[in-house]
N, C-alpha and C positions, 0 to 999 in steps of 0.2 A: 548267866552269871556263874562264875566258878568260885570254889572255895580253895584257899591256900593255907597250908599249915604254917603257923607262926608261933613257935613255942608250945605252950600247953593248950592254947585256944585256937580254934579255926576262925579266920576272919574273912570277911567278904572282899572280893576283888571287884572294882568298878568295871562294868561292861564297856564295850566299845561306844564311843560317843555317837550321837545322832545329830541330824540337822533338821531344824523346824521346817515343816512343809509350807508354812505361810511366809515367813520372813527370811529363811535361809541361814539363820544364826545357829551356832552350836547349842545343843540342849545339854545342860549339865545334869548328870545323874544325881538323883536324890534318893535317900534311903526309903522315903515313903513310896517311891515308885518301884521298889524291888520286885514286887509280885506282878506288876503291870508293865514293866519296861518294854516288852515287845509291842504293846499297844500305844505307847506314847508317840505322838506325831507332832505336837505343838509345844512351844516353849512357855506359853502363858495363856491365860484366858482370853486376852486380847487377840492373840494369833488364832486361837480356836474359833473366834467369832469372825475373823477376817480371812476367810478361805479364798483361795485363788479364783478370780473371776475373769470375765472376758477382757477387761482392761489390763490385767496382769499378763495374760497370754499375748495381747497386742504389744505390750512393752518388751516382753521376751523376744518376740518375733522381730521387733524393730531393732533391738540391740544386735541380734545375730545378723540381720540384713545389713545394717550399717557397717559392722565389722567385716563382713564378707566382701562388701563393696570396696572398703578401704584396703584390705589385704593384710597378710600376716605381718606382725611386728608393729602395725599401726594401732593407735588407741582412739577411743572416743570418750566423751564425758557422758554420764547418765542423762544430762540435760538434753543432749542431742536426740536421744531416744524419746524423751518426753515431748520434745518439740515436734518430732515426726509423727507422733500419735495424736497430739492435740496442739497444733501450732498457735491457736488463739489464746489458750489458757493452760500453759504447760507447767507453771510453777507448782500447783498442787500435786503434780505427778512425780515430783523429785524423789520423795521417799518411796513411793511404789516402784520407781525405776531402780532405785538402789536395792530394794527387796528382790526385784526380778533378777538383778545382776547376781545377788547372793545365791538365789536358787540355781542359776546357770553355773555358778562356781561349784556348787554341791553336785551338780550333774556332770562336772568335768568338761564343760563346754566353754569356759571362760576363765580369765584371771583378772583379779583386781589389783591395781598397782597404785602406789603413792611414791612420787619422786623416782619413778623408773623401777622400783623394787616391788615384787609380789608381796602382798600383805594378807593377813588373815581377815576374811570378810566379816567375821564376828566382832573383831575389835577395831576395825578401820574407822577412824574419825576424821572429819575434814574432807577436803577435796580428793576424789578418787578418779582413776582412769580405768577403762575396761579394754581388754585385748583378748584375742584368741590365744589359746595355749600353744 
């Protein structure tokens, strides 16, 4: 975190944004984290408790495998990844599949689109499609 002169007082400049390790959403800088910003990894207590597990890794692998099989420029729905991981009971995996997609976006391995346009994964609401960058 740097300081910038602004008139008579020095004011704080917000540091670079981070991405939550659990859900892949952007972490907003808060003044109370000024001393600990380097150690902040999660956006909330809920994400801190929901660390990445084997199902999350399986969903990430399924997303990458499906997109690789389809080819560049083609898209998939997160439900396709959920269905490939657990075909008999895939609906509870929809939000974990979206979280896996957001983590892959943060790693630069994926893009999330709506109506053919790339969108910010932190603010995307409603149906999304996934594609390779």
